[in-house]
C-alpha positions in Angstrom: 47.2 75.9 -83.8 46.5 75.0 -80.1 49.8 73.2 -79.9 51.6 76.3 -81.1 49.8 78.5 -78.5 50.6 76.0 -75.7 54.3 75.9 -76.6 54.4 79.7 -76.8 52.7 80.1 -73.5 55.1 77.5 -71.9 58.2 79.4 -73.3 56.8 82.7 -72.1 55.9 81.4 -68.6 59.3 79.9 -68.1 60.9 83.1 -69.2 58.6 85.1 -66.9 59.6 83.0 -63.9 63.2 83.2 -64.8 62.9 87.0 -64.8 60.9 87.1 -61.6 63.0 84.7 -59.6 66.5 85.4 -61.0 67.9 86.4 -57.6 66.8 83.1 -56.1 68.3 81.2 -59.1 71.6 83.0 -58.7 71.7 82.3 -55.0 71.0 78.6 -55.7 73.5 78.1 -58.6 76.1 80.8 -58.0 77.5 83.4 -60.3 79.1 83.1 -63.7 82.6 84.3 -63.9 82.2 85.1 -67.6 79.1 87.1 -67.1 80.6 89.0 -64.2 83.6 89.9 -66.3 81.8 91.1 -69.3 78.5 92.5 -67.9 79.7 94.2 -64.7 81.5 93.3 -61.5 78.4 92.6 -59.3 75.3 91.7 -61.1 76.5 90.5 -64.5 75.0 87.1 -64.0 71.6 88.7 -63.1 71.8 90.9 -66.1 72.6 87.9 -68.4 69.6 86.0 -66.9 67.3 89.0 -67.5 68.5 89.3 -71.1 67.8 85.6 -71.7 64.5 85.7 -70.1 63.4 88.8 -72.1 64.6 87.1 -75.3 62.7 83.9 -74.4 59.6 86.0 -73.7 59.8 87.6 -77.1 60.4 84.2 -78.8 57.3 82.8 -76.9 55.2 85.7 -78.1 56.4 85.1 -81.7 55.5 81.5 -81.5 52.0 82.3 -80.1 51.3 84.7 -82.9 52.8 82.4 -85.5 55.5 85.0 -86.5 58.6 83.0 -85.6 59.2 81.5 -89.1 58.9 84.9 -90.8 61.2 86.5 -88.2 63.9 83.8 -88.7 63.6 84.3 -92.5 63.9 88.0 -92.0 67.0 87.7 -89.9 68.7 85.2 -92.2 67.5 86.5 -95.6 70.7 88.6 -96.2 72.8 85.5 -95.8 70.9 83.3 -98.3 69.6 86.1 -100.6 66.1 84.7 -100.5 63.0 86.9 -100.9 60.7 87.4 -98.0 57.4 85.8 -98.8 
């Protein structure tokens, strides 16, 4: 249980810092041509980083509250026709 909480906190913390310092990260690594093309001319890379950081934060919270397995089963249940238990 403690291991799950630590892993979830680590994922959430990394995601928070990615969200908080995305401008610094873009200035250090540069922009992504693909993200700029599909998400907007200036700021597509930042938007993609924010999306990934929010997704990571949600995953971290799911891990902390031990809901990640049920969430994955819920998402993939239509593909495998398995009941949600």
